[in-house]
N, C-alpha and C positions, 0 to 999 in steps of 0.2 A: 436430555436424550442425546445419544451419540450414534451416528450412522457412519460406518466405514465402507467405502466403495472403492474398488480398484477398477479402473477403466483404461482403455488404450487410446482414448481421444474424446474430444468434446461432443461429437455426435453420439457416441455410445453413452456418455454421461447424460446427455439430454434425453435419450430414450429411457434410461433407468430412472430418471427423475421426472417422468412425464406427468405424474399425479400432481395436482395443484397444491396439495399439502406439502410435498417435498420442495416444490418450486419456491413457495413462500419461505420455507426454512433455509433454502439455499441463498435466496436474496438477503434474508436477514443476516445470515452468516457472512456474506460478502460485505454488507454495510457495516457490521460489527467489526470485521477485520480491518476495514478501511479506517474507521474511527479510531480504533486502538492503535493502528500503525501511525496515524496522523499525530495522536498525542505522544506516542513514543518518539517519533521523529522530531517533534518540537522540543521534547525534553533532551534529546541527544544532540541537537544542533549546536554547533559551536556558537558562543555568544560573545559579541563585542557591542553591537548596537541593538540586537534583537530583531533586526529586519529579516534575517534568514528564517528564524522560527516563525515570525508573523506571516511569511510568504508561503508557508506549507499549507496546501489545500488538498483534501481527499475527494475522490469521486468514484462512483460505481455506474456501470452501464445502466441506462434507463429502460432497457428491455425487460419484459416480464421474467426472462431467464438471463440474468446478467452474466456475460462471458468475460468481463474484465473489471478490474479495480485499479485505481491509479493514485499516486501521490504526485502532485505538481509542486515543484519548488521554484518559485518565480523570482527570487532575489537577484538583483543585478548590481554591479558596482562599475561605474563608468562604462556602462554598456556591455560588460562582460558577465556571463552567467557564473558567478563565483561559487555556487553550490557544486558545480561540476569540477571546478578546480580543487575544492576541499575534498570531494569524494574520491578523486583519482590521483591526486598528487601525493607522492611520498614525502615531499619536502615540508609540507605544512602541518603534519602531525594529526590530521583528522581523517585519514584514509578510511573509506568504507563506513563513515558515520551513519549514512542513511540505510545502508544494507544491514548493519547491526541492529538498528532500530526496528526495521521491518521483520527481520528474521526471527526475532523473539515472539512475534504474533502469528506466525504461520500455524502453530498448533491450534489456534482459535478459529481457524477457517473451517 
């Protein structure tokens, strides 16, 4: 089943999805999106030791109507968050690795 909704904000979306049936579907879609993005990010993560891929954790708001989903990348090297360096540095050749991984799953939301 596919539902296409165009809204101008979260409040309007919440009103449109007020029925419990749609709220369950929305939450399931958010969880599915997060899980797929987590797997894609782990696959796309640059590998040397594997710590970067192992540090990727997904999460969805615990509210009945989740308003956010996140991927947390917690790897550090000598205290420095090197996923940030890899994602934004032009010099290291992995620019936007996390963005590319997540962008492929937006259609599944």
